[in-house]
OpenMM code with the backbone's topology and positions (N, CA, C; nanometers):
from openmm import Vec3, app, unit

residues = "MET ALA LYS LEU VAL GLU THR PRO PHE GLY PRO ARG ASP ALA VAL ALA ALA TRP LEU ARG ALA ASN GLY VAL ASP PRO SER ASP VAL PRO ILE GLU GLY PRO ILE THR ILE THR ARG ASP ARG ILE HIS TYR ASP ALA MET LEU CYS ASN GLY THR GLY HIS ARG TYR VAL ALA PRO GLY THR ASP ASP VAL ALA THR ALA PRO ARG TRP ALA VAL LEU LYS VAL ALA PRO PRO ALA ASN VAL GLN VAL THR ALA LEU ALA".split()
positions = [
    Vec3(23.9244, -3.7639, 18.8543),
    Vec3(23.8593, -3.6575, 18.9284),
    Vec3(23.7884, -3.7190, 19.0496),
    Vec3(23.8029, -3.6559, 19.1643),
    Vec3(23.7408, -3.7053, 19.2868),
    Vec3(23.5900, -3.6858, 19.2811),
    Vec3(23.5189, -3.7834, 19.3339),
    Vec3(23.3735, -3.7762, 19.3377),
    Vec3(23.3314, -3.6841, 19.4521),
    Vec3(23.2389, -3.5937, 19.4247),
    Vec3(23.1870, -3.5033, 19.5267),
    Vec3(23.0952, -3.5813, 19.6196),
    Vec3(23.1270, -3.5826, 19.7467),
    Vec3(23.0464, -3.6538, 19.8451),
    Vec3(22.9674, -3.5510, 19.9249),
    Vec3(22.8357, -3.5676, 19.9262),
    Vec3(22.7491, -3.4778, 20.0018),
    Vec3(22.7208, -3.5360, 20.1395),
    Vec3(22.7137, -3.4498, 20.2375),
    Vec3(22.6706, -3.4859, 20.3720),
    Vec3(22.5417, -3.4100, 20.3980),
    Vec3(22.4734, -3.4357, 20.5089),
    Vec3(22.3546, -3.3560, 20.5404),
    Vec3(22.3870, -3.2074, 20.5606),
    Vec3(22.5165, -3.1742, 20.5718),
    Vec3(22.5587, -3.0373, 20.6016),
    Vec3(22.6221, -2.9661, 20.4834),
    Vec3(22.6392, -3.0370, 20.3720),
    Vec3(22.7015, -2.9783, 20.2543),
    Vec3(22.8104, -3.0697, 20.2010),
    Vec3(22.8908, -3.0201, 20.1064),
    Vec3(22.9980, -3.1021, 20.0497),
    Vec3(23.0956, -3.1487, 20.1586),
    Vec3(23.1294, -3.2759, 20.1547),
    Vec3(23.2146, -3.3342, 20.2596),
    Vec3(23.3469, -3.2594, 20.2757),
    Vec3(23.4114, -3.2228, 20.1649),
    Vec3(23.5389, -3.1512, 20.1731),
    Vec3(23.5232, -3.0167, 20.2437),
    Vec3(23.4147, -2.9450, 20.2152),
    Vec3(23.3914, -2.8150, 20.2781),
    Vec3(23.3625, -2.8306, 20.4271),
    Vec3(23.2820, -2.9303, 20.4620),
    Vec3(23.2509, -2.9558, 20.6031),
    Vec3(23.3785, -2.9937, 20.6777),
    Vec3(23.4594, -3.0811, 20.6179),
    Vec3(23.5844, -3.1245, 20.6819),
    Vec3(23.6800, -3.0068, 20.7016),
    Vec3(23.6937, -2.9212, 20.6021),
    Vec3(23.7826, -2.8053, 20.6134),
    Vec3(23.7353, -2.7116, 20.7239),
    Vec3(23.6049, -2.6902, 20.7329),
    Vec3(23.5497, -2.6037, 20.8373),
    Vec3(23.5727, -2.6642, 20.9758),
    Vec3(23.5484, -2.7948, 20.9905),
    Vec3(23.5733, -2.8592, 21.1198),
    Vec3(23.7205, -2.8463, 21.1585),
    Vec3(23.8121, -2.8726, 21.0645),
    Vec3(23.9561, -2.8605, 21.0928),
    Vec3(23.9922, -2.7187, 21.1359),
    Vec3(23.9345, -2.6189, 21.0695),
    Vec3(23.9627, -2.4788, 21.1036),
    Vec3(23.9193, -2.4461, 21.2461),
    Vec3(23.8288, -2.5273, 21.2994),
    Vec3(23.7798, -2.5076, 21.4356),
    Vec3(23.8399, -2.6076, 21.5341),
    Vec3(23.9445, -2.6777, 21.4926),
    Vec3(24.0145, -2.7687, 21.5823),
    Vec3(23.9486, -2.9033, 21.6023),
    Vec3(23.8566, -2.9400, 21.5138),
    Vec3(23.7868, -3.0686, 21.5235),
    Vec3(23.8400, -3.1612, 21.4141),
    Vec3(23.8769, -3.2825, 21.4514),
    Vec3(23.9217, -3.3817, 21.3535),
    Vec3(23.7982, -3.4374, 21.2831),
    Vec3(23.7801, -3.4080, 21.1537),
    Vec3(23.6591, -3.4531, 21.0848),
    Vec3(23.6434, -3.6045, 21.0807),
    Vec3(23.7520, -3.6789, 21.0946),
    Vec3(23.7398, -3.8250, 21.0936),
    Vec3(23.6771, -3.8773, 21.2222),
    Vec3(23.6643, -3.7923, 21.3239),
    Vec3(23.5982, -3.8312, 21.4491),
    Vec3(23.4474, -3.8097, 21.4452),
    Vec3(23.3991, -3.7340, 21.3464),
    Vec3(23.2580, -3.6946, 21.3406),
    Vec3(23.1855, -3.7813, 21.2381),
    Vec3(23.0780, -3.8510, 21.2790),
    Vec3(23.0016, -3.9302, 21.1819),
    Vec3(22.9518, -3.8417, 21.0671),
    Vec3(22.9524, -3.8948, 20.9464),
    Vec3(22.9141, -3.8167, 20.8287),
    Vec3(22.7714, -3.7635, 20.8403),
    Vec3(22.6852, -3.8348, 20.9151),
    Vec3(22.5459, -3.7908, 20.9301),
    Vec3(22.5267, -3.6980, 21.0497),
    Vec3(22.6331, -3.6671, 21.1210),
    Vec3(22.6248, -3.5737, 21.2337),
    Vec3(22.5842, -3.6408, 21.3623),
    Vec3(22.5243, -3.5678, 21.4522),
    Vec3(22.4760, -3.4305, 21.4403),
    Vec3(22.5866, -3.3271, 21.4607),
    Vec3(22.5660, -3.2090, 21.4009),
    Vec3(22.6524, -3.0932, 21.4239),
    Vec3(22.5602, -2.9728, 21.4399),
    Vec3(22.5755, -2.9000, 21.5496),
    Vec3(22.4978, -2.7781, 21.5721),
    Vec3(22.5901, -2.6701, 21.6283),
    Vec3(22.5438, -2.5458, 21.6215),
    Vec3(22.6186, -2.4325, 21.6761),
    Vec3(22.5317, -2.3623, 21.7793),
    Vec3(22.5908, -2.3304, 21.8937),
    Vec3(22.5273, -2.2436, 21.9923),
    Vec3(22.6244, -2.1302, 22.0210),
    Vec3(22.5788, -2.0114, 22.0099),
    Vec3(22.6553, -1.8889, 22.0317),
    Vec3(22.8030, -1.8992, 21.9914),
    Vec3(22.8872, -1.9605, 22.0742),
    Vec3(23.0308, -1.9640, 22.0461),
    Vec3(23.0887, -2.1052, 22.0486),
    Vec3(23.0018, -2.2061, 22.0316),
    Vec3(23.0486, -2.3448, 22.0361),
    Vec3(22.9885, -2.4280, 21.9232),
    Vec3(23.0671, -2.5262, 21.8800),
    Vec3(23.0194, -2.6281, 21.7866),
    Vec3(22.9939, -2.7528, 21.8701),
    Vec3(22.8748, -2.8061, 21.8608),
    Vec3(22.8399, -2.9292, 21.9326),
    Vec3(22.8296, -3.0417, 21.8300),
    Vec3(22.8897, -3.1548, 21.8622),
    Vec3(22.8897, -3.2684, 21.7699),
    Vec3(22.9050, -3.3970, 21.8494),
    Vec3(22.8773, -3.5087, 21.7851),
    Vec3(22.9046, -3.6392, 21.8444),
    Vec3(23.0370, -3.6881, 21.7873),
    Vec3(23.1239, -3.7369, 21.8737),
    Vec3(23.2524, -3.7926, 21.8307),
    Vec3(23.2466, -3.9441, 21.8412),
    Vec3(23.2961, -4.0110, 21.7384),
    Vec3(23.3047, -4.1570, 21.7435),
    Vec3(23.4158, -4.1952, 21.8413),
    Vec3(23.3878, -4.2923, 21.9259),
    Vec3(23.4817, -4.3330, 22.0301),
    Vec3(23.5711, -4.4470, 21.9835),
    Vec3(23.6892, -4.4545, 22.0419),
    Vec3(23.7848, -4.5619, 22.0130),
    Vec3(23.8146, -4.6386, 22.1409),
    Vec3(23.8466, -4.7665, 22.1245),
    Vec3(23.8837, -4.8485, 22.2402),
    Vec3(24.0322, -4.8276, 22.2715),
    Vec3(24.0844, -4.9044, 22.3646),
    Vec3(24.2222, -4.8902, 22.4080),
    Vec3(24.3261, -4.9138, 22.3004),
    Vec3(24.2879, -4.9840, 22.1935),
    Vec3(24.3823, -5.0090, 22.0843),
    Vec3(24.3633, -4.9110, 21.9683),
    Vec3(24.2758, -4.8111, 21.9885),
    Vec3(24.2560, -4.7088, 21.8869),
    Vec3(24.1560, -4.7421, 21.7790),
    Vec3(24.0762, -4.8471, 21.7988),
    Vec3(23.9754, -4.8868, 21.6999),
    Vec3(23.8368, -4.8423, 21.7450),
    Vec3(23.7572, -4.7993, 21.6486),
    Vec3(23.6180, -4.7655, 21.6802),
    Vec3(23.5447, -4.8938, 21.7157),
    Vec3(23.4404, -4.8805, 21.7964),
    Vec3(23.3669, -4.9987, 21.8394),
    Vec3(23.2177, -4.9708, 21.8395),
    Vec3(23.1392, -5.0775, 21.8409),
    Vec3(22.9933, -5.0685, 21.8400),
    Vec3(22.9452, -5.0503, 21.9833),
    Vec3(22.8512, -4.9590, 22.0012),
    Vec3(22.7941, -4.9350, 22.1336),
    Vec3(22.7172, -5.0591, 22.1775),
    Vec3(22.7328, -5.1001, 22.3017),
    Vec3(22.6615, -5.2187, 22.3509),
    Vec3(22.5103, -5.2066, 22.3293),
    Vec3(22.4496, -5.3149, 22.2814),
    Vec3(22.3052, -5.3190, 22.2606),
    Vec3(22.2570, -5.2487, 22.1355),
    Vec3(22.3499, -5.2036, 22.0499),
    Vec3(22.3110, -5.1354, 21.9258),
    Vec3(22.3921, -5.1920, 21.8099),
    Vec3(22.3606, -5.1440, 21.6917),
    Vec3(22.4413, -5.1746, 21.5733),
    Vec3(22.5180, -5.0504, 21.5287),
    Vec3(22.5243, -4.9495, 21.6157),
    Vec3(22.5858, -4.8214, 21.5817),
    Vec3(22.7216, -4.8055, 21.6487),
    Vec3(22.8084, -4.7307, 21.5829),
    Vec3(22.9380, -4.7007, 21.6430),
    Vec3(22.9139, -4.6201, 21.7711),
    Vec3(22.9956, -4.6446, 21.8721),
    Vec3(22.9832, -4.5719, 21.9985),
    Vec3(23.0239, -4.4263, 21.9773),
    Vec3(22.9426, -4.3347, 22.0311),
    Vec3(22.9717, -4.1918, 22.0211),
    Vec3(22.9513, -4.1261, 22.1562),
    Vec3(23.0059, -4.0068, 22.1690),
    Vec3(22.9860, -3.9258, 22.2890),
    Vec3(22.9763, -3.7801, 22.2457),
    Vec3(22.8943, -3.7015, 22.3156),
    Vec3(22.8830, -3.5598, 22.2803),
    Vec3(23.0127, -3.4853, 22.3117),
    Vec3(23.0491, -3.3965, 22.2215),
    Vec3(23.1686, -3.3136, 22.2382),
    Vec3(23.1356, -3.1716, 22.1925),
    Vec3(23.2224, -3.0785, 22.2263),
    Vec3(23.2077, -2.9427, 22.1746),
    Vec3(23.3454, -2.8822, 22.1517),
    Vec3(23.3484, -2.7824, 22.0651),
    Vec3(23.4701, -2.7068, 22.0363),
    Vec3(23.4320, -2.5600, 22.0260),
    Vec3(23.5263, -2.4741, 22.0571),
    Vec3(23.5029, -2.3301, 22.0437),
    Vec3(23.4874, -2.2963, 21.8955),
    Vec3(23.3845, -2.2184, 21.8645),
    Vec3(23.3614, -2.1741, 21.7269),
    Vec3(23.4592, -2.0610, 21.6968),
    Vec3(23.5625, -2.0904, 21.6189),
    Vec3(23.6638, -1.9914, 21.5820),
    Vec3(23.6351, -1.9323, 21.4450),
    Vec3(23.5811, -2.0184, 21.3561),
    Vec3(23.5545, -1.9803, 21.2176),
    Vec3(23.4097, -2.0154, 21.1857),
    Vec3(23.3330, -1.9166, 21.1405),
    Vec3(23.1931, -1.9416, 21.1035),
    Vec3(23.1887, -2.0346, 20.9822),
    Vec3(23.0821, -2.1141, 20.9713),
    Vec3(23.0727, -2.2024, 20.8547),
    Vec3(23.0570, -2.1217, 20.7261),
    Vec3(23.1202, -2.1670, 20.6175),
    Vec3(23.1020, -2.0991, 20.4895),
    Vec3(22.9597, -2.1205, 20.4381),
    Vec3(22.9238, -2.0472, 20.3352),
    Vec3(22.7871, -2.0525, 20.2822),
    Vec3(22.7456, -2.1923, 20.2389),
    Vec3(22.8400, -2.2755, 20.1940),
    Vec3(22.8027, -2.4088, 20.1459),
    Vec3(22.8012, -2.5145, 20.2562),
    Vec3(22.8205, -2.4733, 20.3810),
    Vec3(22.8094, -2.5639, 20.4958),
    Vec3(22.6896, -2.5185, 20.5785),
    Vec3(22.5864, -2.6003, 20.5802),
    Vec3(22.4610, -2.5664, 20.6471),
    Vec3(22.4515, -2.6381, 20.7815),
    Vec3(22.4820, -2.5675, 20.8884),
    Vec3(22.4777, -2.6226, 21.0231),
    Vec3(22.3692, -2.5497, 21.1004),
    Vec3(22.2901, -2.6238, 21.1770),
    Vec3(22.1812, -2.5648, 21.2537),
    Vec3(22.2360, -2.4825, 21.3691),
    Vec3(22.1901, -2.3596, 21.3795),
    Vec3(22.2274, -2.2736, 21.4918),
    Vec3(22.1157, -2.2799, 21.5953),
    Vec3(22.1517, -2.3124, 21.7174),
    Vec3(22.0556, -2.3191, 21.8269),
    Vec3(22.0708, -2.1965, 21.9152),
    Vec3(21.9621, -2.1557, 21.9760),
    Vec3(21.9660, -2.0379, 22.0639),
    Vec3(22.0417, -2.0660, 22.1908),
] * unit.nanometer
topology = app.Topology()
chain = topology.addChain("A")
for resn in residues:
    res = topology.addResidue(resn, chain)
    for name in ("N", "CA", "C"):
        topology.addAtom(name, app.Element.getBySymbol(name[0]), res)
């Protein structure tokens, strides 16, 4: 039986399914987020890849390099996915 993995937003499988339904590759989004919703968009940080397709550490940090991204909100999050809605 698969182990249930929780994220700050709910069960990982549910969060991943919701992101996919909105055209976002869940493997691009750090498990800790951030993920927010504004009116008709999902805002998130995407992990960046170098020219060979590998993720890399941001210069001067110990963190993977990320950049802000957004996607059109096509499907509202289900009840078990808790994403902050911003005005």
